[in-house]
C-alpha positions as MATLAB code, in Angstrom:
seq = 'XXXXXXXXXXXXXXXXXXXXXXXXXXXXXXXXXXXXXXXXXXXXXXXXXXXXXXXXXXXXXXXXXXXXXXXXXXXXXXXXXXXXXXXXXXXXXXXXXXXXXXXXXXXXXXXXXXXXXXXXXXXXXXXXXXXXXXXXXXXXXXXXXXXXXXXXXXXXXXXXXXXXXXXXXXXXXXXXXXXXXXXXXXXXXXXXXXXXXXXXXXXXXXXXXXXXXXXXXXXXXXXXXXXXXXXXXXXXXXXXXXXXXXXXXXXXXXXXXXXXXXXXXXXXXX';
ca = [
      14.321   18.373    5.650;
      17.597   16.458    5.941;
      18.947   14.222    3.208;
      17.155   10.902    2.890;
      19.366    7.825    3.185;
      18.407    4.672    1.247;
      19.274    1.171    2.455;
      18.802   -1.799    0.119;
      17.897   -4.617    2.496;
      17.459   -7.488    0.025;
      15.925   -8.395   -3.341;
      15.334  -11.521   -5.423;
      17.109  -14.528   -3.922;
      17.937  -12.323   -0.922;
      14.316  -11.274   -0.306;
      13.815  -10.414    3.362;
      11.759  -12.466    5.812;
       9.115  -10.182    7.319;
      10.091  -10.511   10.978;
      13.707   -9.667   10.172;
      12.613   -6.530    8.317;
      10.343   -5.553   11.199;
      13.247   -5.910   13.644;
      15.400   -3.827   11.302;
      12.727   -1.125   11.227;
      12.630   -0.972   15.009;
      16.416   -0.675   15.213;
      16.493    2.192   12.710;
      13.457    3.789   14.378;
      15.237    3.888   17.756;
      18.393    5.285   16.170;
      16.434    7.953   14.284;
      14.592    9.008   17.438;
      17.953    9.422   19.153;
      19.287   11.394   16.142;
      22.018    8.789   15.643;
      21.063    8.328   11.961;
      19.386   10.548    9.343;
      15.949    9.918    7.881;
      16.245    6.455    6.333;
      14.227    4.485    3.794;
      14.611    0.708    3.740;
      13.898   -0.756    0.295;
      13.403   -4.480   -0.239;
      11.370   -7.419   -1.454;
       9.735   -9.710    1.086;
       9.425  -13.450    1.141;
       5.679  -14.259    0.727;
       3.686  -13.176    3.782;
       0.265  -11.897    4.789;
       0.289   -9.040    7.289;
      -2.704   -7.611    9.121;
      -2.985   -4.050   10.396;
      -4.854   -3.149   13.534;
      -8.251   -2.728   11.842;
      -8.315   -6.142   10.126;
     -11.541   -8.130   10.584;
     -11.508  -11.913   11.009;
     -13.678  -12.226    7.891;
     -10.914  -10.634    5.788;
      -8.240  -13.203    6.639;
      -7.455  -16.326    4.539;
     -10.270  -18.876    4.676;
      -7.817  -21.795    4.674;
      -6.039  -20.766    7.866;
      -2.872  -19.550    6.150;
      -0.739  -17.841    8.832;
      -0.963  -14.064    9.083;
       1.486  -11.755   10.856;
      -0.347   -9.165   12.957;
       1.494   -5.845   12.890;
       1.231   -2.460   14.584;
       0.615   -0.354   11.475;
      -2.654    1.184   10.414;
      -4.861   -0.297    7.731;
      -6.011   -3.855    7.189;
      -4.718   -7.097    5.703;
      -2.431   -7.268    2.694;
       0.178   -9.499    1.057;
       3.887   -8.916    0.484;
       6.154  -11.014   -1.676;
       8.372  -11.372   -4.749;
       7.766   -8.809   -7.479;
       6.591   -6.168   -5.024;
       8.842   -3.244   -4.116;
       8.427   -2.417   -0.429;
       9.648    0.809    1.133;
       9.863    1.686    4.821;
      10.649    5.417    5.212;
      11.697    5.984    8.835;
      11.532    9.714    9.314;
      11.242   12.238   12.128;
       8.182   14.484   11.788;
       7.331   17.684   13.663;
       4.802   17.457   16.493;
       1.881   17.372   16.585;
       2.333   14.816   13.808;
       0.301   15.141   10.616;
      -0.090   11.503    9.569;
      -2.332   12.277    6.610;
       0.213   14.694    5.147;
       2.905   12.002    5.378;
       0.686    9.482    3.585;
      -0.078   12.035    0.852;
       3.643   12.608    0.297;
       4.254    8.895   -0.143;
       1.328    8.702   -2.557;
       2.706   11.623   -4.555;
       6.137   10.025   -4.917;
       4.571    6.784   -6.141;
       2.182    8.553   -8.527;
       5.196   10.301  -10.080;
       7.105    7.017  -10.258;
       4.309    5.244  -12.087;
       3.841    8.227  -14.424;
       7.439    7.801  -15.587;
       6.391    4.371  -16.866;
       3.477    5.864  -18.808;
       0.583    5.143  -16.435;
      -1.826    7.722  -15.093;
      -2.880    6.888  -11.548;
      -4.967    8.622   -8.939;
      -6.030    8.838   -5.321;
      -9.495    7.728   -4.209;
     -11.223    9.631   -1.452;
     -11.244    7.628    1.762;
      -8.876    4.973    0.408;
      -5.142    5.402    0.806;
      -2.703    4.243   -1.819;
      -2.260    4.680   -5.568;
      -5.059    3.558   -7.866;
      -5.789    2.739  -11.472;
      -9.295    4.064  -12.001;
     -11.776    1.753  -13.692;
     -14.250    2.512  -16.445;
     -17.715    3.867  -15.620;
     -19.959    1.006  -14.471;
     -22.097    1.092  -17.612;
     -19.019    0.590  -19.801;
     -17.579   -2.407  -17.953;
     -17.909   -5.942  -19.333;
     -20.628   -8.086  -17.795;
     -19.727  -10.892  -15.392;
     -20.731  -14.417  -16.304;
     -23.068  -13.163  -19.004;
     -25.188  -11.257  -16.474;
     -25.944   -7.569  -16.530;
     -23.988   -5.520  -14.025;
     -27.372   -4.666  -12.506;
     -27.167   -8.135  -10.957;
     -23.650   -7.763   -9.615;
     -24.042   -8.916   -5.978;
     -21.288   -6.591   -4.796;
     -23.578   -3.647   -5.471;
     -26.073   -4.848   -2.892;
     -24.141   -6.980   -0.394;
     -21.632   -5.229    1.878;
     -20.361   -8.620    3.077;
     -19.924  -10.114   -0.404;
     -16.923  -12.430   -0.413;
     -15.213  -12.846   -3.780;
     -13.389  -15.945   -2.511;
     -16.660  -17.882   -2.426;
     -17.954  -16.777   -5.805;
     -15.536  -17.901   -8.490;
     -12.524  -16.379  -10.250;
     -14.574  -13.777  -12.145;
     -14.820  -11.772   -8.918;
     -11.194  -12.302   -7.795;
      -9.247   -9.134   -6.865;
      -6.447  -10.163   -9.253;
      -8.881  -10.014  -12.194;
     -10.057   -6.448  -11.552;
      -8.141   -5.179  -14.582;
     -10.046   -7.529  -16.878;
     -13.272   -6.234  -15.352;
     -12.057   -2.642  -15.869;
     -12.664   -1.842  -12.198;
     -10.744    0.364   -9.771;
      -7.600   -1.481   -8.757;
      -4.833   -0.668   -6.316;
      -1.318   -0.445   -7.694;
       0.397    0.610   -4.455;
      -0.704    0.186   -0.845;
       0.310    2.404    2.068;
       0.125    1.640    5.774;
       2.126    3.478    8.420;
       2.647    3.945   12.114;
       4.099    6.940   13.930;
       5.729    6.387   17.326;
       7.592    9.104   19.257;
       7.229   11.352   16.226;
       9.083    8.918   13.945;
       7.405    7.007   11.120;
       7.484    3.247   10.517;
       6.130    0.889    7.861;
       5.349    2.501    4.497;
       4.386    1.402    0.995;
       4.237   -1.620   -1.296;
       4.308   -1.076   -5.067;
       3.186   -4.016   -7.208;
       5.767   -4.269   -9.968;
       5.495   -7.838  -11.294;
       4.107  -10.042   -8.475;
       1.762  -13.016   -8.724;
      -1.359  -11.076   -7.755;
      -3.385  -14.255   -7.203;
      -1.912  -14.225   -3.682;
      -4.408  -11.428   -2.989;
      -7.314  -13.710   -3.927;
      -7.058  -15.564   -0.599;
      -7.879  -12.429    1.412;
     -10.011   -9.299    1.229;
      -7.139   -6.960    0.300;
      -7.111   -3.877    2.533;
     -10.659   -4.820    3.540;
     -12.004   -3.519    0.197;
     -14.577   -5.779   -1.435;
     -15.586   -3.738   -4.496;
     -12.158   -3.193   -6.087;
      -9.041   -5.192   -6.846;
      -5.281   -5.091   -7.318;
      -2.996   -4.283  -10.237;
       0.677   -4.377  -11.167;
       2.894   -2.307  -13.426;
       3.574   -5.338  -15.621;
      -0.121   -6.154  -16.076;
      -1.115   -2.587  -16.825;
       1.741   -1.985  -19.272;
       1.493   -5.365  -20.967;
       5.221   -6.028  -20.583;
       7.561   -7.384  -17.947;
       8.770   -4.672  -15.579;
      11.452   -5.568  -13.041;
      12.234   -4.342   -9.546;
      15.683   -3.293  -10.764;
      14.036   -1.093  -13.402;
      11.753    0.619  -10.892;
      14.174    1.000   -7.989;
      16.140    4.073   -9.164;
      12.947    5.791  -10.303;
      11.180    5.385   -6.976;
      14.316    6.518   -5.124;
      14.504    9.672   -7.232;
      10.894   10.629   -6.584;
      10.986    9.741   -2.895;
      14.062   11.896   -2.507;
      12.487   14.774   -4.414;
       9.161   14.693   -2.556;
      10.374   13.864    0.938;
      13.551   15.948    1.038;
      11.829   19.021   -0.376;
       8.667   18.771    1.695;
       7.959   21.777    3.885;
       7.151   19.933    7.075;
       4.743   21.649    9.378;
       3.113   20.362   12.560;
      -0.558   19.527   12.319;
      -2.722   22.526   13.100;
      -4.985   22.125   16.113;
      -8.108   24.215   16.471;
      -8.285   24.635   20.223;
     -11.487   26.691   19.973;
     -13.447   23.952   18.224;
     -16.276   22.369   20.134;
     -15.611   18.799   21.274;
     -17.127   16.042   19.154;
     -19.172   13.460   20.996;
     -18.259    9.836   20.346;
     -20.338    6.740   20.847;
];
């Protein structure tokens, strides 16, 4: 793969408004498709914003009517804002495109990044992103003095933490010793070129996630490097580490087109 170019689009007081970053992505995407620029990763912080992927349900959006930007990536609703390092790798992939392989590469780079700060993270089957795994259910603290046997989330697929007090809030998942997402990934591939990417929670105010059902997941929460390490971690501290691992994983990846089994029987869909 060709060398990966990094562009720092704005951090801190120069955090980037979401629409401007989206326009920037489209400009780089068009240039990459035309081979006018190399593979490029935009790195930035966003001004606070909720964005909703194509699969977002109405029930997952803010209850108070807070505006949400609907975007063309996969996945569901999430939040971006200060203290979160966002990366948009815009890369040309071989056709037919293997989207899952691209997501796994991004996960691997972030898992390595977090490991350099002393945290062991993991993937969870069926859930993209980078996760801190919680304790076994029987070892977790009880909620509100009740046994976990009475935890309504175990029996109600539509349970809404926003209506049931702060003890169920996604931002408190670490205190409950539950699975919690440290980095989210949502991408789109158009004309064989990737867009969107990842968001790594470094030191954000995670209570922003309490207004929504983050990524549509009701039985887990969110985490940050600072919370998990018990010390303040800055974007500036993480930036060179994530660049190093993105470069290592993405530049050295042996890209292959997705294999298609043309002899397989067609699968009926409803």
